[in-house]
Backbone as a ProteinNet text record, in pm:
[ID]
protein_1_A
[PRIMARY]
MGNKVISPGEAGVAQAGQAQDGQPGFSRGMVGISNARGAGTNQAPPDIKVSIRELRFYYGKLEALKGITMDIRKNELLTIMGPSGSGKTTLLRSLNRLGDLIAGTSVSGQVLVDGKDIYGPGVDVAELRRRIGMVFALPVVLPMSIYDNVAYGPRKRGIKRRALLDEIVEQALRAAILWDEVKDRLRDHAGRLSGGQQQRLSIARVLAVQPEIIMLDEPTSGLDPISTLRIEELLHELVERYTVILVTHNPLQAARVGGDVAFFLLGELVERAPAGVIFTSPRDKRTEDYITGKFG
[TERTIARY]
15767.7	15734	15807.6	15758.4	15818	15942.9	16012.8	16135.5	16133.3	16013.5	16001.2	16027.4	16096.3	16120.6	16017.3	15950.2	15844.3	15905.4	15842.1	15890.5	15827.7	15886.8	15825.1	15684.7	15661.3	15527.4	15427.2	15464.8	15374.6	15351.5	15458	15442.4	15351.2	15364.1	15286.8	15138.7	15097.6	14954.7	14909.7	14996.7	14964.4	14912.9	14972.3	14936.4	14785.4	14729.3	14584.9	14530.6	14412.3	14343.8	14269.2	14187.6	14114.9	13981.3	13934.7	13804.8	13748.8	13623.4	13558.6	13551.9	13574.2	13562.2	13421	13412.1	13281.2	13252.1	13338.9	13318	13347.5	13273	13298.4	13436.5	13496.7	13633.2	13651.8	13559.2	13578.3	13453.5	13402	13285.5	13323.4	13231.5	13255.6	13194	13209.5	13151.8	13212.4	13344.8	13411	13387.1	13374.2	13348.6	13472.6	13454.5	13565.3	13623	13712.4	13772.7	13675	13590.7	13477.4	13517.4	13636.3	13672.7	13766.6	13783.7	13861.1	13771.9	13828.1	13746.8	13821.3	13760.9	13825.2	13845.2	13972.3	14002.5	13955.1	13923.2	13883.3	13739.2	13664.9	13523.1	13494.9	13596.5	13575.4	13515.6	13435	13370.2	13425.9	13470.9	13516.2	13400.7	13405.1	13301.7	13289.8	13170.1	13148.5	13235	13285.4	13368.2	13516	13551.5	13690.8	13721.9	13819.5	13862	13966.6	14066.5	14175.2	14187.4	14191.4	14208.6	14330.3	14431	14557.2	14567	14596.9	14601.9	14729.2	14813.8	14934.9	15017.9	15034.9	15107.6	15257.3	15318.4	15463.1	15515.5	15622.1	15679.7	15828.4	15876.5	16016	16086.7	16209.5	16302.7	16401.2	16378	16455.9	16423.2	16526.6	16504.6	16487.7	16505.5	16492.4	16344.9	16301.2	16162.2	16150.6	16089.1	16079.1	15954.6	15848.8	15726.9	15698.8	15673.5	15666.5	15527.8	15435.3	15302.9	15220.8	15214.9	15141.8	14991.5	14921.4	14775.6	14721.1	14638.6	14571.9	14465.4	14373.4	14268.3	14287.2	14243.9	14245.5	14104.2	14047.2	13907.8	13893.7	13774.5	13745.1	13760.2	13820.6	13842.3	13922	14014.3	14104.6	14237.5	14299.5	14436.5	14525.5	14600.4	14689.6	14833.1	14911	15054	15132.6	15221.4	15309.7	15448.3	15498.4	15629.8	15725.8	15852.9	15956.6	16087.1	16197.5	16328.4	16343.8	16450.8	16479.9	16493.6	16442.2	16451.3	16345.8	16243.2	16140.8	16025.8	16022.3	15917.1	15805.6	15820.9	15713.5	15684	15785.7	15767.1	15724.2	15778.9	15739.1	15590.7	15536.6	15392.7	15313.5	15354.7	15284.5	15289.7	15407.7	15421	15332.1	15310.7	15226.6	15079.8	15039.2	14898.1	14850.7	14940.8	14898	14983.2	15053	15127	15239.9	15296.2	15417.2	15533.3	15523.9	15627.3	15638.5	15529.4	15533.1	15640.5	15676.1	15770.2	15915.8	15938.9	16074.9	16108.8	16214.8	16253.3	16286.9	16243.5	16281.1	16197.9	16089.1	16004	15892.8	15841.2	15726.4	15645.5	15519.1	15428.9	15337.6	15302	15202	15111.3	14998	14899.6	14788.2	14715.9	14599	14585.7	14551.3	14517.8	14382.9	14283.3	14149.6	14126.8	14080.3	14036.7	13888.4	13806.3	13660.6	13618.4	13685.5	13648.5	13700	13776.1	13827	13978.3	14026.3	14168	14243.5	14334.2	14405.3	14508.3	14541.9	14632.2	14556.1	14423	14342.7	14351.4	14300	14306.1	14220.2	14265.9	14186.9	14186.3	14268.4	14268.7	14331.3	14266.3	14318.9	14417.6	14545.9	14646.3	14655.1	14639.4	14643.7	14529.1	14411.8	14297	14319.6	14380	14412	14503.2	14603.2	14697.8	14634.5	14528.8	14454.7	14377.3	14314.9	14233.9	14319.7	14442.6	14533.3	14655	14648.3	14755.1	14868.5	14987.7	15105.6	15185	15223.6	15309.5	15443.4	15551.5	15683.5	15758.1	15869.7	15947.1	15994.2	16045.4	16087.2	15975.6	15943.8	15836.3	15862.7	15761.7	15771.7	15707.8	15791.2	15743.3	15776.1	15674.7	15695.8	15748.6	15828.9	15890.3	15790.4	15696.3	15590.1	15529.7	15424.9	15365.1	15292.6	15260.4	15181.7	15048.8	14981.7	14852.7	14866.2	14965	14980	15021	15090.8	15122.8	14995.3	14900.8	14776.9	14686.5	14685.6	14598.8	14653.7	14776.8	14841.7	14761.4	14724.4	14650.4	14514.2	14430.7	14300.4	14312.8	14412.7	14431.1	14466.3	14550.5	14585.2	14463.1	14367	14244.9	14139.8	14173.2	14083.8	14003.8	14023.6	13948.9	14018.2	13943.7	14003.1	13934	13812.6	13740.1	13808.3	13839.6	13916.5	13841.5	13711.5	13635.8	13639.7	13630.2	13634	13773.9	13876.7	14013.4	14039.4	13989.1	14005.4	13944.2	13826.8	13758.3	13837.2	13885.4	13961.4	14089.2	14160.5	14285.9	14260.5	14159.6	14130.9	14092.4	14005	13961.4	14076.6	14163.1	14276.1	14373.7	14399.9	14491.2	14430.9	14300.7	14234.2	14243.5	14217.7	14222	14361.6	14463.9	14602.2	14651.7	14562.6	14594.8	14704.5	14691.1	14792.4	14732.8	14603.1	14538.6	14568.6	14552.6	14570.8	14713.2	14809.5	14949.5	14988.8	14911.9	14954.6	14848.1	14730.4	14619.4	14650.1	14742.1	14776.1	14899.5	14953.7	15072.1	15067.7	14952.1	14934.9	15020.4	15056.7	15137.5	15287	15325.7	15467.5	15517.2	15644.8	15704.6	15699.2	15658.1	15642.2	15773.9	15886.1	16015.9	16049	15970.8	15994.8	15931	15851.6	15788.5	15890.2	15861.7	15946.6	15929.1	16016.1	16007.2	15873	15824.6	15695.9	15581.3	15587.6	15484.7	15488.4	15607.9	15619.1	15558.5	15576.4	15517.2	15365.1	15312.2	15165.4	15114.4	15195.3	15158	15153	15246.7	15244.8	15116.6	15074.1	14949.2	14830.7	14832.1	14723.7	14714.5	14828.9	14827.2	14765.8	14790.3	14725.3	14574.8	14534.9	14392.8	14316.3	14383.8	14317	14265	14314.6	14267.5	14169.5	14111.8	14004.5	14041	14141.5	14175.1	14074.4	14083.2	14005.6	14096.7	14220.4	14321	14443.9	14500.4	14621.9	14730.8	14841.2	14955	15068.6	15130.9	15238.5	15361.1	15468.7	15590.3	15692.8	15703.2	15796	15782.7	15662.9	15643.7	15709.8	15752.9	15812.9	15961.3	16021.1	16158.3	16258.6	16231.4	16325.5	16275	16171.7	16108.9	16146.2	16134	16157.8	16041	16055.1	15949.1	15814	15815	15689	15617.4	15691.2	15631.6	15583.2	15658.3	15617	15484.2	15468.1	15343	15227	15249.3	15141.7	15094.5	15191.4	15156.3	15079.8	15124.7	15056.4	14915	14896.7	14761.5	14674.2	14735.3	14662.8	14608.8	14683.2	14639.4	14504.4	14481.7	14354.8	14238.5	14266.1	14161.5	14133.9	14239.8	14223.1	14144.4	14163.4	14100.2	13948.3	13896.5	13752.1	13692.8	13776.5	13726.5	13795.7	13913.1	13991	14041.1	14081.9	14159.6	14305.8	14375.1	14511.1	14607.2	14716.9	14821	14952.6	15008.1	15132.6	15244.6	15359	15478.6	15576.6	15633.4	15733.7	15831.9	15955.7	16053.4	16061.3	15981.2	15990.4	15876.3	15903.1	15796.6	15726.9	15801.5	15739.3	15633.4	15660.4	15560.5	15438.7	15460.8	15348.9	15262.7	15325.6	15250.4	15171.5	15232	15161.9	15041.8	15060.4	14954.5	14836	14861.8	14752.8	14694.2	14567.2	14506	14565.3	14551.6	14613.3	14758.5	14843.4	14985.4	15021	15086.1	15135.7	15287.9	15350.6	15496.1	15548.9	15635.3	15696.7	15844.5	15895	16036.2	16080	16180.7	16238	16131.2	16037.2	15935.3	15816.1	15813.1	15702.5	15618.5	15488.8	15401.5	15408.9	15478.7	15501.5	15375	15315.7	15188	15123.7	14994.1	14916.2	14815.4	14803.1	14710.3	14690	14587.8	14574.8	14700.7	14733.7	14857.8	14865.8	14753.4	14753	14784.5	14764.9	14794.2	14936.3	14974.3	15104.3	15220.7	15197.7	15306.5	15305.3	15204.8	15200.1	15204.1	15145.6	15139.8	15165.6	15283.2	15310.3	15312.2	15260	15255.2	15389	15463.9	15585.9	15709	15805.6	15927.5	16000.8	15993	16058.5	15997.3	15867	15800.7	15847.4	15850.5	15895.2	16038	16124.3	16263.9	16274	16190	16196	16147.1	16033.2	15976.5	16055.3	16135.1	16219.3	16360.3	16385.3	16511.7	16626.4	16597.6	16705.2	16762.3	16684.8	16735.3	16647.2	16689.6	16604.1	16675.7
-13464	-13324.4	-13231.8	-13111.6	-13019.1	-12956.5	-12889.1	-12824.3	-12676.5	-12619.5	-12476.1	-12400	-12288.4	-12201.6	-12090.3	-12070.5	-11970.2	-11830.9	-11742.7	-11605.6	-11517.1	-11399.8	-11310.5	-11270.2	-11247	-11207.8	-11317.2	-11443.1	-11554.1	-11571	-11555.1	-11571.1	-11464.8	-11342.2	-11231.8	-11246.9	-11310.1	-11323.9	-11467.2	-11556.3	-11696.6	-11760.3	-11721.1	-11773.1	-11768.6	-11646.6	-11629	-11690.1	-11750.5	-11808.3	-11702.2	-11745.2	-11652.6	-11615.3	-11493.3	-11448.4	-11353.6	-11322	-11232.8	-11092.1	-10994.3	-10855.3	-10831.1	-10757.9	-10727.9	-10805.9	-10901.9	-10971.5	-10878.6	-10890.8	-10806.1	-10832.4	-10728.7	-10740.1	-10833	-10840.1	-10918.3	-10999.3	-11074.1	-11156.5	-11271.2	-11317.4	-11427.5	-11553.6	-11664.3	-11788.9	-11838.3	-11834.3	-11878.5	-12027	-12070.3	-12209.5	-12292.6	-12423	-12513.3	-12561.9	-12658.2	-12714.8	-12817.2	-12776.9	-12858.6	-12977.6	-12976.1	-13084.5	-13186.8	-13178.7	-13283.2	-13405.5	-13524.9	-13645.9	-13754.7	-13871.1	-13985.6	-13963.5	-13959.7	-13942.2	-13807.9	-13717.4	-13584	-13572	-13681.1	-13670.9	-13684.9	-13704.3	-13717.6	-13589.1	-13602.6	-13487.7	-13462.8	-13340.4	-13300.3	-13233.5	-13226.1	-13152.1	-13010.3	-12950.8	-12821.2	-12707	-12718.1	-12609.2	-12629.4	-12738.2	-12766.5	-12714.3	-12626.1	-12572.4	-12661.7	-12704.6	-12788.8	-12911.5	-13026.6	-13151.6	-13223.2	-13244.7	-13305.8	-13443.8	-13544.7	-13682	-13751.8	-13789.9	-13867.7	-13806.7	-13675.6	-13604.9	-13625.3	-13675	-13692.1	-13620	-13544.4	-13468.3	-13498.8	-13523.7	-13563.5	-13468.4	-13429.5	-13365.9	-13475.3	-13537	-13655.7	-13765.9	-13814.9	-13918.5	-13860.7	-13729.4	-13665.7	-13644.7	-13703	-13688.5	-13562.4	-13457.9	-13329.4	-13319.2	-13390.1	-13398.9	-13545.7	-13579.8	-13719.5	-13754.8	-13774	-13821.6	-13720.4	-13598	-13491.3	-13514.5	-13509.1	-13519.5	-13408.5	-13321.3	-13218.5	-13149	-13082.4	-13005.6	-12857.3	-12774.9	-12629.5	-12580.9	-12511.8	-12468.5	-12341.9	-12321	-12197.8	-12078.9	-11971.6	-11849.6	-11875	-11968.4	-11995.1	-11925.1	-11878.8	-11827.7	-11934.1	-12003.1	-12109.7	-12065.1	-12072.4	-12042.5	-12172.1	-12189	-12304.8	-12256.2	-12304.2	-12259.9	-12377.7	-12345.5	-12447.1	-12390.9	-12457.6	-12409.8	-12430.6	-12377.5	-12397.3	-12546.8	-12588.2	-12728	-12817.3	-12758.3	-12840	-12877.8	-12820.9	-12855.9	-12754.3	-12639.3	-12539.9	-12487	-12440.3	-12385.8	-12495.2	-12614.1	-12725.4	-12753.6	-12743.4	-12764.1	-12661.5	-12534.6	-12431.7	-12462.2	-12498.9	-12531.3	-12648.8	-12739.4	-12854.8	-12816.1	-12712	-12676	-12604.8	-12537.9	-12481.9	-12533	-12642.2	-12716.7	-12636.5	-12543	-12477.5	-12575.2	-12682.4	-12783.9	-12851.7	-12845.3	-12903.2	-12839	-12716.5	-12641.6	-12672.5	-12757.8	-12792.1	-12930.4	-12939	-13065.6	-13171	-13293.8	-13405.4	-13422.9	-13349.3	-13362.6	-13463.7	-13519.2	-13608.7	-13596.8	-13638.4	-13622.6	-13742.8	-13780.7	-13884.3	-13841	-13908	-13867.1	-13789.1	-13712.7	-13644	-13505.3	-13407.6	-13272.9	-13237.7	-13220.2	-13182.9	-13035.5	-12961.5	-12823.4	-12819.6	-12784	-12791.8	-12930.9	-13033.4	-13170.1	-13226.1	-13149.5	-13194.7	-13213.4	-13325	-13358.4	-13271.7	-13188	-13096.4	-13169.1	-13292.2	-13372.2	-13473.5	-13461.6	-13550.4	-13516.2	-13604.7	-13580.4	-13462	-13386.5	-13278.7	-13148.8	-13138	-13015	-12900.9	-12785.6	-12664.4	-12601.3	-12623.8	-12580.4	-12427.9	-12359.6	-12213.1	-12157.7	-12215.7	-12172.1	-12204.2	-12319.5	-12354.2	-12250	-12203.5	-12105.5	-11968.1	-11941.3	-11817.9	-11829	-11943.6	-11963.6	-11966	-12016.4	-12028	-11942.1	-11815.9	-11721.6	-11733.9	-11691.9	-11704.4	-11574.3	-11534.4	-11418.5	-11469.9	-11426	-11480.7	-11396.3	-11451.2	-11383.7	-11246.3	-11238.5	-11110.6	-11056	-10928	-10871.2	-10889.4	-10932.5	-10946.4	-10822	-10722.8	-10597.9	-10598.6	-10586.3	-10584.7	-10447.6	-10439.3	-10312.4	-10222.8	-10173	-10087.5	-10008.1	-9932.8	-9845.7	-9925.9	-9858	-9920.7	-9970.3	-9885.4	-9921.7	-10044.6	-10044.5	-10154.2	-10283.7	-10274.9	-10395.2	-10466.3	-10389.8	-10450.5	-10493.5	-10416	-10446.2	-10556.1	-10599.3	-10696.4	-10826.2	-10882.6	-11008.1	-10997.3	-10901.1	-10885.5	-10866	-10791.1	-10773.1	-10905.2	-10985.1	-11114.6	-11205.4	-11182.7	-11262.9	-11206	-11100	-11049.4	-10926.7	-10872.8	-10753.4	-10630.2	-10549.9	-10435.1	-10302.8	-10306.4	-10180.8	-10101.7	-9976.6	-9894.9	-9874.7	-9851.9	-9827.8	-9950.2	-10068.2	-10190.6	-10213.9	-10187.5	-10200.2	-10103	-9979.4	-9881.5	-9933.3	-9994.4	-10045.7	-10160.4	-10250.4	-10364.5	-10318.1	-10224.9	-10174.6	-10108.8	-10024	-9956.6	-10056.6	-10150.5	-10246.8	-10333.9	-10375	-10458.3	-10381.1	-10256.7	-10175.1	-10142.9	-10120.3	-10099.7	-10225.5	-10340	-10465.2	-10494.3	-10446.2	-10465.3	-10352.1	-10266	-10151	-10065.3	-10036.6	-9957.2	-9838.2	-9838	-9736.2	-9595	-9568.1	-9432	-9381.1	-9471.6	-9432.8	-9409.1	-9461	-9453.3	-9396.3	-9363	-9323.7	-9201.3	-9117.7	-8997.1	-9015	-9135.6	-9159.4	-9297.9	-9334.9	-9467.5	-9486.3	-9374.8	-9384.9	-9385.1	-9373.4	-9382.6	-9525.6	-9537.2	-9670.2	-9742.9	-9869.8	-9945.5	-9962.4	-9953.8	-9967.7	-9855.9	-9746.9	-9634.3	-9655.8	-9761.1	-9789.8	-9848.4	-9834.8	-9897	-10048.4	-10120.4	-10265.9	-10316.3	-10255.3	-10295.8	-10265.9	-10151.3	-10115.9	-10210.3	-10246.3	-10339.4	-10475.2	-10519.6	-10648	-10639.5	-10528.5	-10512.2	-10496.7	-10438.7	-10432.9	-10574.3	-10658.8	-10797.9	-10867.4	-10838.7	-10895.9	-10842.4	-10712.5	-10652.5	-10716.2	-10746.1	-10806.5	-10946.2	-11020	-11150.5	-11133.2	-11036.1	-11014.9	-10974.1	-10907	-10855.2	-10965.5	-11088.2	-11197.5	-11288.8	-11238.3	-11305.1	-11443.5	-11453.8	-11585	-11625.9	-11750.2	-11799.7	-11831.2	-11867.9	-11899.8	-11813.3	-11754.6	-11674	-11739.1	-11773	-11832.4	-11730.8	-11714.3	-11616.9	-11688.2	-11687.9	-11759.7	-11662.7	-11658	-11567.4	-11424.6	-11366.6	-11237.6	-11119.5	-11136.4	-11024	-11047.4	-11148.1	-11185.3	-11074.1	-10987.5	-10880.5	-10742.4	-10736.4	-10608.3	-10558	-10426.9	-10364.8	-10394.9	-10370.8	-10405.6	-10339	-10212.5	-10143.6	-10205.6	-10231.9	-10295.4	-10436.2	-10506.6	-10641	-10635.5	-10538.4	-10523.9	-10495.8	-10413.9	-10383.8	-10509.8	-10593.6	-10718.7	-10810.5	-10820.6	-10907.9	-10859.5	-10728.7	-10675	-10704.1	-10696.7	-10722.1	-10864.2	-10959.1	-11098.7	-11116.2	-11044.9	-11058.3	-10996.9	-10901.8	-10848.2	-10942.7	-10999.9	-11088.3	-11213.7	-11265	-11391.5	-11378.4	-11257.4	-11239.7	-11277.6	-11273.9	-11303	-11420.7	-11458.5	-11562.4	-11662.2	-11777.1	-11870.3	-11828.8	-11813	-11757.8	-11857.5	-11885.8	-11975.3	-11898	-11882.1	-11808.3	-11905.3	-11889.8	-11966.3	-11872.6	-11917.2	-11837.5	-11930.3	-11882.9	-11954.9	-11895	-11791.7	-11713.3	-11749.1	-11821.5	-11855.6	-11733.2	-11624.4	-11503.9	-11449.4	-11454.3	-11408.8	-11500.2	-11630	-11723.7	-11697.1	-11663.4	-11634	-11505	-11403.3	-11275.2	-11289.1	-11363.1	-11375.4	-11452.4	-11554.9	-11631.3	-11731	-11765.3	-11868.8	-12004.6	-12098.9	-12229.6	-12224.3	-12302.1	-12310.2	-12456.7	-12484.4	-12619.1	-12613.9	-12702.9	-12707	-12818.2	-12779.8	-12874.3	-12890.2	-13012.6	-13039.8	-13155.6	-13131	-13234.4	-13305.3	-13225.7	-13280.1	-13342	-13340.8	-13400.2	-13291.5	-13315.8	-13233.4	-13287.8	-13216	-13263.2	-13248.6	-13130.3	-13109.9	-12980.6	-12972.9	-12855.6	-12826.4	-12699.2	-12658.8	-12508.1	-12454.7	-12309	-12248.9	-12127	-12064.1	-12059.4	-12029.6	-12020.9	-12151.5	-12261.8	-12394.3	-12436.6	-12423.1	-12475.9	-12401	-12272.9	-12196.7	-12204.5	-12267.3	-12282.4	-12428.1	-12517	-12658.3	-12747.9	-12736.3	-12822	-12969.4	-13054.8	-13198.3	-13266.5	-13215.2	-13282.2	-13206.3	-13279.8	-13217	-13139	-13182.9	-13111.7	-12974.1	-12964.2	-12833.9	-12742	-12794.2	-12714.7	-12665.7	-12752.5	-12713.4	-12603.8	-12610.9	-12510.8	-12374.5	-12371.3	-12241.9	-12178	-12256.9	-12200.2	-12169.4	-12187.2	-12145.9	-12243.6	-12370.2	-12466.7	-12509.8	-12491.1	-12510.5	-12430.8	-12414.8	-12344.2	-12239.7
-1274.8	-1246.3	-1342	-1358	-1452.2	-1397.6	-1484.9	-1441.5	-1470	-1484.2	-1507.7	-1378.9	-1388	-1273.4	-1274.3	-1159.6	-1153.2	-1158	-1230.4	-1243.6	-1137.6	-1104.7	-1008.3	-1047.9	-1173.6	-1215.8	-1190.5	-1221.4	-1196.6	-1048.1	-968.6	-825.7	-768.6	-816.8	-761	-780.6	-888.2	-913.2	-899.3	-847.2	-827.1	-955.2	-1067.3	-1198.3	-1218.7	-1219.9	-1229.2	-1356.8	-1346.9	-1461.4	-1539.2	-1633.9	-1719.3	-1656.1	-1682.6	-1636.1	-1739.8	-1726.4	-1821.1	-1765.2	-1850.5	-1808.7	-1758.5	-1648.3	-1593	-1466.1	-1430.1	-1306.1	-1189.8	-1078.4	-962.9	-907	-851.6	-805.3	-688.3	-594.9	-474.4	-443.4	-540.6	-515.6	-424.1	-341.8	-250.2	-307.1	-236.2	-280.4	-409.8	-421.6	-543.2	-562.9	-688.8	-716.6	-690.2	-662.1	-638	-769.5	-760.8	-880.7	-934.3	-1025	-1065.5	-1149.2	-1209	-1298.2	-1235	-1102.2	-1034.9	-1017.9	-1048.1	-1045.7	-970.4	-964.6	-901.6	-753.9	-710.2	-568.5	-518.5	-607.8	-567	-525.2	-516.6	-484.6	-335.9	-251.6	-108.8	-53.1	50.1	109.9	249.1	273.8	405.9	478.7	613	685.7	632.9	638.2	572.6	625	749.2	802.4	771.5	703.9	671.4	531.8	522.6	393	328.6	407.2	356.7	445.5	383.3	456.3	399.2	482.2	440.4	503	419.2	468.1	419.8	516.2	488.8	375.2	380	274.1	290.1	182.1	177.1	52.9	71	-39.4	-44.7	-167.7	-187.2	-282.2	-246.3	-338.6	-378.3	-493.1	-526.7	-427.3	-355.3	-254.3	-113.6	-100.1	31	65.2	174.5	218.1	304	248.7	318.2	404.6	368.1	449.3	475.1	600.7	641.5	694.7	601.9	640.4	719.2	669.9	739.6	725.8	838.3	840.4	929.8	874.5	953.9	870.8	937.7	872.7	902.2	808	825.9	800.3	897.2	887.7	803.3	753.6	682.3	776.8	726	804.3	930.9	921.6	1033.1	1008.4	1115.2	1110.8	1172.1	1086.7	1131.3	1112.7	1220.5	1212.7	1216.8	1119.7	1115.3	1153.4	1266.1	1312.4	1316.7	1310.8	1318.9	1266.5	1294.2	1247.5	1097.4	1042.3	900.1	870.5	755.2	716.8	776.5	838.4	903	810.2	689.3	594.1	583.1	646.5	648.8	508.5	440	305.3	208.7	224.7	138.3	151.2	272.5	290.1	210.4	217.4	141	-8	-56.5	-198.8	-238.4	-144.3	-173.2	-185.2	-113.7	-109.6	-235.2	-308.2	-437.4	-553.8	-527.4	-629.9	-695	-620.3	-668.6	-672.8	-593.8	-598.6	-733.6	-812.2	-946.9	-1033.6	-1001.9	-1084.7	-1052.9	-954.3	-913.2	-967.7	-1044.9	-1107.5	-1002.9	-1028.2	-942.9	-819	-805.8	-687.7	-712.9	-604.2	-612.4	-484.3	-490.5	-377.4	-369.3	-246.5	-225.8	-112.6	-97.8	0	-66.6	11.3	-41.5	20.8	-63.1	-17.6	-77.1	8.8	-35.4	-6.3	-104.8	-86.7	-120.9	-23.2	-39.8	-86.3	-33	-62	-192	-269.1	-398.6	-391.2	-441.6	-437.7	-539	-490.3	-580.6	-665.9	-630.5	-712.3	-797.8	-800.3	-881.4	-1028.3	-1114	-1258.8	-1299.5	-1398.6	-1456.3	-1378.5	-1273.5	-1193.7	-1274	-1274.2	-1337	-1238.4	-1258.2	-1161.2	-1154.7	-1268.3	-1267.7	-1183.4	-1196.7	-1116.3	-969.4	-940.9	-803.4	-740.8	-816.6	-762.1	-747.3	-821.6	-797.3	-666.9	-646.2	-526	-399.8	-413.6	-299	-328.1	-289.9	-318.4	-218.8	-261.5	-176.2	-174.3	-54.5	-33.6	18.1	-45.9	-16.9	87.2	134.3	238.4	192.5	69.8	13.4	-73.7	-61.9	-143.3	-292.6	-364.6	-509.7	-571.7	-600.6	-659.7	-808.3	-890.6	-1034.7	-1077	-1182.1	-1224.3	-1296.5	-1221.1	-1275.8	-1161.5	-1189.6	-1088.7	-981.2	-871.1	-764.3	-820.3	-896.7	-956	-1045.1	-1131.4	-1227.2	-1158.6	-1046.3	-970.6	-926.8	-872.7	-822.5	-937.9	-1045.6	-1159.5	-1248.3	-1223.8	-1311.8	-1322.7	-1209.6	-1209.7	-1275.7	-1235.3	-1302.4	-1453.1	-1497.1	-1641.6	-1708.8	-1643.4	-1699.6	-1710.1	-1625.5	-1627.2	-1721.7	-1791.5	-1895.5	-1859.1	-1742.1	-1700.7	-1758.3	-1834.4	-1903.6	-1873.1	-1827.1	-1802.3	-1691.8	-1721.2	-1627.1	-1496.1	-1502.9	-1379.6	-1289.1	-1349	-1269.3	-1212.8	-1292.7	-1242.6	-1128.5	-1142.1	-1034.3	-904.6	-916.2	-798.2	-734.8	-819.2	-768.5	-699.6	-761.6	-704.6	-569	-562.1	-434.7	-327	-359.3	-258.9	-211.2	-303.1	-263.9	-174.7	-208.9	-128	8.1	12.7	142	227.9	166.2	240.5	293.4	222.9	266	356.2	398	485.1	424.2	295.6	226.3	153.2	132.7	50.2	96.9	225.1	275.6	255.7	246.9	231.7	86.6	-8.9	-149.7	-243.6	-192.7	-279.9	-365.9	-319.6	-395.8	-484.6	-488.8	-572.8	-637	-683.6	-743	-868.2	-935.2	-1056.6	-1027.8	-900.7	-864.7	-883.9	-911.5	-925.8	-791.3	-793.9	-670.1	-595.6	-666.5	-602.6	-505.7	-509.9	-419	-282.7	-268	-139.6	-41.7	86.7	188.4	183	252.9	253.7	305.1	414.8	469.6	374.8	309.4	211.7	91.3	47.9	-64.2	-29.3	94.6	132.2	136.1	183.8	181.9	39.1	-49.2	-190.5	-249.7	-210.7	-256.4	-210.4	-87.4	-37	-116.9	-146	-224.5	-362.4	-422.4	-554.9	-550.8	-442.8	-426	-406.8	-325.7	-299.5	-425	-517.7	-637.4	-729.1	-714.4	-800.3	-726.3	-617.5	-546.6	-493.4	-407.3	-350.9	-244.2	-203.9	-90.2	27.4	-4	97	69	175.2	161.1	245.3	180.1	248.4	250.7	366.4	381.6	437.4	360.5	396.1	453.2	584.3	653.2	601	598.6	531.2	600.9	725.6	798.5	826.8	765.7	801.6	775.7	676.9	646.3	683.3	768.3	798.9	937.9	956.2	1086	1179.8	1310.3	1405.2	1376.4	1333.6	1307.9	1188.2	1081.2	963.3	996.6	1079.9	1122.1	1194.3	1283.2	1356.7	1263.5	1161.3	1066.5	994.2	953.7	885.7	980.6	1104.7	1201	1229.1	1237.5	1255.4	1133.6	1016.4	893.1	888.9	941.9	938.8	1005.1	1114.2	1187.2	1109.6	1024.7	938	821.9	765.4	650.5	686.7	808.6	844.1	853.6	858.5	857.2	721.8	617.4	481.4	414.5	464.8	399.5	502.6	454.8	536.3	522.9	635.4	635.3	698.9	627.6	676.9	680.2	797.6	817.4	852.7	789	823.6	891.3	1002.9	1073.3	1144.7	1160.9	1241.7	1382	1406.6	1529	1624.8	1733.8	1828.4	1887.8	1906.8	1961.5	1866.9	1736.7	1641	1643.1	1649	1655.4	1777.7	1890.1	2012.2	1997.6	1935.3	1916.7	1824	1716.2	1616.4	1672.1	1752.8	1811.8	1714.2	1734.6	1653.3	1685.8	1594.7	1612	1566.4	1633	1598.6	1576.4	1464.5	1434.5	1436.3	1513.3	1522.8	1433.7	1337.4	1245	1280.3	1265.2	1289.7	1200.9	1117.6	1031.1	948	896.6	808.2	877.3	1009	1083.8	1151.3	1162.3	1244.6	1386.3	1472.9	1609.3	1691.8	1689.2	1757.1	1709.4	1735.4	1697.3	1807.4	1841.7	1947.1	1938.8	2006.5	2015.2	2076.8	2034.5	2080.5	2231.9	2297	2442.7	2511.1	2441.3	2496.8	2463.8	2336	2293.2	2357.7	2397.1	2458.9	2611.5	2667.9	2814.6	2857.8	2776.1	2813.5	2693.3	2629.4	2513.8	2554.9	2467	2498.2	2472.3	2376	2331.5	2380.7	2431.1	2483.2	2374.6	2249.2	2140.3	2120.1	2137	2126.7	2238.5	2358.2	2473.1	2453.3	2404.1	2383	2276.5	2175.2	2067.9	2116.4	2182.5	2221.8	2337.4	2407.6	2512.7	2465.2	2334.3	2275.8	2290.4	2322.2	2337.3	2202.9	2096.4	1959.6	1867.1	1740.4	1645.2	1568.1
[MASK]
++++++++++++++++++++++++++++++++++++++++++++++++++++++++++++++++++++++++++++++++++++++++++++++++++++++++++++++++++++++++++++++++++++++++++++++++++++++++++++++++++++++++++++++++++++++++++++++++++++++++++++++++++++++++++++++++++++++++++++++++++++++++++++++++++++++++++++++++++++++++++++++++++++++++

């Protein structure tokens, strides 16, 4: 595996691939990884966006993920909860191959996105990271204006027409529930935004490069309660258009967000069920102990 360290700019745009100027800002029906071959030809059911089979991830000899198997449906809101060190962030890194950038890591098993193995030969990793965007715990704000933060990814992909960039920026900020708060100061430095606004700007920057899956790694861990609520409300809007995967260490947040909840512990998927089930009738004693605060 490589030993390159990802930069904030690369993280903010999920290493967007190339595109031609004139493409619509938010077209749907994005193509899959057409050049994945061999193991990548398996077909998942049409409603399955991500299919994970016996996924194991290693940092050197340390096994951080221990044979994870699960499916994630299209337009599903899945919350992955668990204490620190349970493998939650490692799973996200595995889904868009950010783990490749960490020296000494290795992976086995299979991850299919739209039926194509993302670890198969010939996969365009930059395009994969555009399709599967990631929002980090701390907002990644680039040292430039609000407008330029959102336009950064589209420009990297070759879009230069100002009218098209204006459209993309507005749509992304609207989708992130930020437009009304910043529309009159788009040229202000993004660092002047509040913490909650900066996190929604980070989400807008991911949306601007037309992802299909949005992964959020503890996106509210450093935010106040009001900003946290705004992000949680935003998730329910995003899932109408995208597949959304949220990581949290907070069982209360997982319960509020709803959808399906997967409980991870020490690299294992302990159980997964709808929030209304896992918080009232957990099958595993470890899940019950975690959600009742006996550890975590």
